[in-house]
C-alpha positions in Angstrom: -59.6 2.2 0.1 -57.5 4.1 -2.3 -53.8 4.3 -1.8 -52.5 7.8 -1.3 -48.9 6.9 -0.8 -46.5 8.3 -3.3 -43.7 6.0 -4.5 -40.2 7.3 -3.6 -38.6 8.8 -6.6 -35.3 7.8 -7.9 -32.9 10.5 -8.7 -32.4 11.0 -12.5 -28.6 10.9 -12.1 -28.9 7.3 -10.6 -31.3 6.2 -13.4 -29.0 7.6 -16.0 -25.8 6.0 -14.5 -27.7 2.6 -14.3 -28.8 3.0 -17.9 -25.1 3.7 -18.9 -24.0 0.7 -16.9 -26.6 -1.6 -18.5 -25.7 -0.5 -22.0 -22.0 -0.8 -21.3 -22.2 -4.4 -19.7 -24.4 -5.5 -22.7 -21.5 -4.3 -24.9 -19.0 -6.3 -22.9 -21.2 -9.5 -23.3 -21.0 -9.0 -27.0 -17.2 -8.2 -27.1 -15.8 -11.7 -27.4 -18.1 -12.5 -30.3 -17.4 -9.5 -32.3 -13.6 -9.5 -31.7 -13.3 -12.7 -33.6 -14.9 -11.1 -36.7 -12.0 -8.9 -37.5 -10.2 -5.6 -36.7 -12.1 -3.1 -34.3 -12.6 0.4 -35.2 -12.0 2.1 -31.8 -13.9 5.2 -33.0 -17.4 3.8 -33.5 -20.0 2.1 -31.4 -19.1 -0.1 -28.6 -15.4 -0.2 -29.7 -15.1 3.6 -28.7 -17.0 3.6 -25.3 -15.9 6.8 -23.2 -13.3 6.1 -20.6 -15.7 7.2 -17.9 -18.2 4.5 -18.8 -15.2 2.0 -19.3 -14.1 2.9 -15.6 -17.7 1.8 -14.5 -17.5 -1.5 -16.4 -14.0 -2.2 -15.1 -15.0 -1.8 -11.4 -17.4 -4.8 -11.9 -15.0 -7.2 -13.4 -12.6 -9.7 -11.7 -9.0 -9.9 -12.7 -9.5 -12.9 -15.2 -12.2 -10.6 -17.1 -9.8 -7.8 -17.2 -7.3 -9.8 -19.2 -9.9 -10.5 -21.7 -11.1 -6.9 -21.9 -7.5 -5.9 -22.8 -7.8 -8.2 -25.9 -10.9 -6.6 -27.4 -9.2 -3.5 -29.0 -6.5 -0.8 -28.3 -8.9 1.6 -26.9 -10.2 -1.1 -24.4 -6.6 -2.0 -23.5 -5.6 1.5 -22.8 -8.7 2.1 -20.6 -8.1 -1.1 -18.6 -4.6 -0.3 -18.0 -5.5 3.2 -16.8 -7.7 2.0 -14.3 -5.9 -1.1 -13.0 -5.4 -0.9 -9.2 -3.7 -4.1 -8.4 -0.6 -5.4 -10.1 1.3 -8.8 -9.8 4.0 -8.5 -12.2 6.8 -11.2 -13.3 9.4 -8.6 -13.8 10.4 -5.6 -11.7 10.2 -3.1 -14.5 9.1 0.0 -12.4 9.2 2.5 -15.3 6.9 0.4 -17.3 4.5 0.3 -14.2 4.5 4.0 -13.8 3.8 4.8 -17.5 1.1 2.1 -18.0 -0.8 1.8 -14.8 -1.0 5.4 -13.1 -3.9 4.3 -10.8 -2.3 1.2 -9.3 -2.4 1.3 -5.5 -1.3 -2.3 -4.8 1.9 -4.1 -6.3 2.9 -7.6 -5.5 6.5 -8.2 -6.5 6.6 -11.9 -5.1 7.1 -13.4 -8.6 9.8 -10.8 -9.5 13.3 -12.4 -9.6 16.1 -10.4 -8.3 14.2 -7.2 -7.2 16.9 -4.4 -7.0 17.2 -1.0 -5.2 16.9 0.8 -8.5 13.3 -0.8 -9.1 12.1 0.8 -5.8 13.8 4.2 -6.2 12.0 4.7 -9.6 8.7 4.0 -7.9 9.2 6.4 -5.1 10.0 9.3 -7.4 6.6 8.9 -9.3 4.4 9.8 -6.3 2.2 6.8 -7.0 -0.7 6.5 -4.4 0.6 3.1 -3.3 -1.2 1.4 -0.5 0.3 -2.1 -0.5 3.8 -3.5 -1.6 4.9 -7.2 -1.3 8.6 -7.9 -2.0 9.9 -11.4 -1.9 8.3 -14.8 -1.2 9.0 -16.8 2.0 8.5 -20.1 0.4 10.7 -23.2 0.1 9.7 -23.1 -3.6 10.7 -19.6 -4.1 13.6 -18.7 -6.4 15.3 -15.4 -7.4 15.6 -13.7 -3.9 15.2 -9.9 -3.8 18.6 -8.1 -4.1 17.6 -5.1 -2.2 19.5 -3.4 0.6 18.9 -0.6 3.3 18.9 1.8 0.2 15.5 0.2 -0.8 14.1 0.6 2.5 14.9 4.3 2.2 12.7 4.5 -0.9 9.9 2.5 0.7 10.0 5.3 3.4 9.1 7.9 0.8 5.8 6.0 0.2 4.1 7.5 3.2 0.5 6.2 2.2 1.5 2.7 2.6 -0.9 0.6 4.6 0.6 -2.9 3.9 4.3 -3.9 3.5 5.7 -7.3 3.2 9.4 -8.0 3.1 10.7 -11.7 2.6 14.0 -13.3 2.1 15.7 -10.0 2.1 19.1 -11.3 3.3 20.9 -7.8 3.1 18.6 -5.5 4.9 19.6 -4.8 8.5 18.2 -3.3 11.7 19.3 0.3 10.6 17.4 0.0 7.4 14.3 -1.1 9.2 14.5 2.1 11.5 13.8 4.0 8.4 10.4 2.8 8.2 9.1 4.1 11.4 7.9 7.1 9.2 5.3 4.9 7.6 2.6 5.8 10.3 -0.3 4.7 8.0 0.9 1.0 8.1 -1.7 -1.5 9.2 0.2 -4.7 8.4 4.0 -5.3 8.4 5.4 -8.6 7.6 9.4 -9.2 7.8 9.7 -12.7 7.1 12.9 -15.0 6.6 15.3 -11.9 6.8 18.3 -13.4 8.6 20.0 -9.8 9.7 16.9 -8.6 11.3 16.6 -8.8 15.1 14.4 -7.6 17.9 15.5 -4.1 17.3 14.4 -4.1 13.6 11.0 -5.6 14.0 10.4 -3.3 17.1 9.8 -0.4 14.8 6.2 -2.0 14.9 5.9 -0.3 18.4 6.2 3.2 16.7 3.4 2.6 14.0 0.3 4.0 15.7 -2.2 2.2 13.3 -0.3 -1.1 13.0 -2.7 -4.0 13.6 -1.1 -7.1 12.0 2.7 -8.2 12.5 4.5 -10.9 11.0 8.1 -12.0 11.9 8.1 -15.4 10.6 11.7 -16.9 10.0 13.6 -14.0 11.6 15.9 -16.3 13.5 17.6 -13.4 15.7 14.1 -12.7 17.1 13.8 -13.3 20.9 11.2 -12.5 23.6 12.7 -9.0 23.9 10.5 -8.2 20.9 7.3 -9.2 22.8 8.7 -7.1 25.6 9.0 -4.1 23.4 5.6 -4.6 21.9 3.7 -4.2 25.4 2.8 -0.8 24.8 1.2 -1.5 21.3 -2.1 -2.5 22.7 -4.0 -2.3 19.5 -2.1 -5.1 17.8 -4.6 -7.8 16.7 -2.5 -10.3 15.0 1.0 -11.6 15.9 2.7 -14.3 13.6 5.9 -15.9 14.8 7.8 -19.0 13.5 11.5 -20.4 13.7 12.8 -17.5 16.1 14.4 -17.7 19.4 11.3 -16.9 21.5 10.7 -19.1 24.5 8.0 -19.8 26.9 9.3 -17.2 29.4 8.5 -14.5 27.0 4.6 -15.2 26.9 4.1 -13.2 30.0 4.6 -9.9 27.9 1.5 -10.9 25.9 -0.8 -10.1 28.8 -0.5 -6.3 27.9 -1.7 -7.1 24.4 -5.5 -7.0 25.4 -6.7 -6.7 21.7 -4.8 -9.7 20.3 -7.0 -11.9 18.4 -4.8 -14.3 16.4 -1.4 -15.6 17.9 0.4 -18.0 15.6 3.6 -20.0 16.5 5.5 -22.4 14.3 8.4 -24.5 15.4 9.0 -22.3 18.4 10.4 -23.5 21.8 6.9 -23.1 23.5 4.8 -25.8 25.1 1.2 -26.2 24.9 0.9 -26.0 28.7 2.6 -22.6 28.7 -0.2 -21.2 26.4 -3.1 -22.6 28.5 -2.8 -19.4 30.7 -3.6 -17.3 27.8 -6.9 -18.8 26.9 -8.6 -16.6 29.3 -7.4 -13.5 27.3 -10.1 -14.2 24.6 -7.9 -14.6 21.7 -9.5 -15.4 18.7 -7.3 -18.3 17.6 -4.0 -19.6 18.7 -2.1 -22.0 16.5 0.5 -24.0 18.3 
């Protein structure tokens, strides 16, 4: 019996894009071989691929491949820098970041020694579409702590599109500075780690962030169970990480209100395992004691 069914047609635009991508990826496979043969003429053949096609290629590559792409030619290096979205610099040269990487949305300054207010002030002025910033590294092996103050938090408050913010080993920031971050209403993840001058009042700005799902206050030694009391109304919270604070077993009663909590992490807290038993019935995804 003849088959009268008509095969589904593929939009011409899709086939054209697929062909362009296949051709571009083939050029990429040959790049390392040809790069060893001498100087590249960026105006001819694969060495001068349009930036649009280069953008398609770059979305299919991991970070290690991007580093190799930058070695092919000046043209490829420029295209890679223009399309880079995640950056982990070793030096906090904000003006260089803005000039070379205009598409960046995520910056990890953990490896930057002596981060200063000026670096963040420069970033805030340039209207980058940043979604994630990490400053400092809460590790025993970290060196070169951030030298930022509340002035830097004022700069961060201007980056209203931030969805993730991590502040670690920032010894000069205070509760008053943290209050400025309450305008970052798009935040989904906030980590304030090993910041010795931050207490319950500073971390409790989380209760004013309507979309916040993940909160980390590890190493903030002035934090007590009053923080848990102030978080009772933030019922959408899914992750709460605490360690080396002053929270005790008596504060666990406030967790009953956090009905969406899935991960609760305690490290070196004055809380017994028996005190946590009651909360297994709350369907927490994981509890680390």
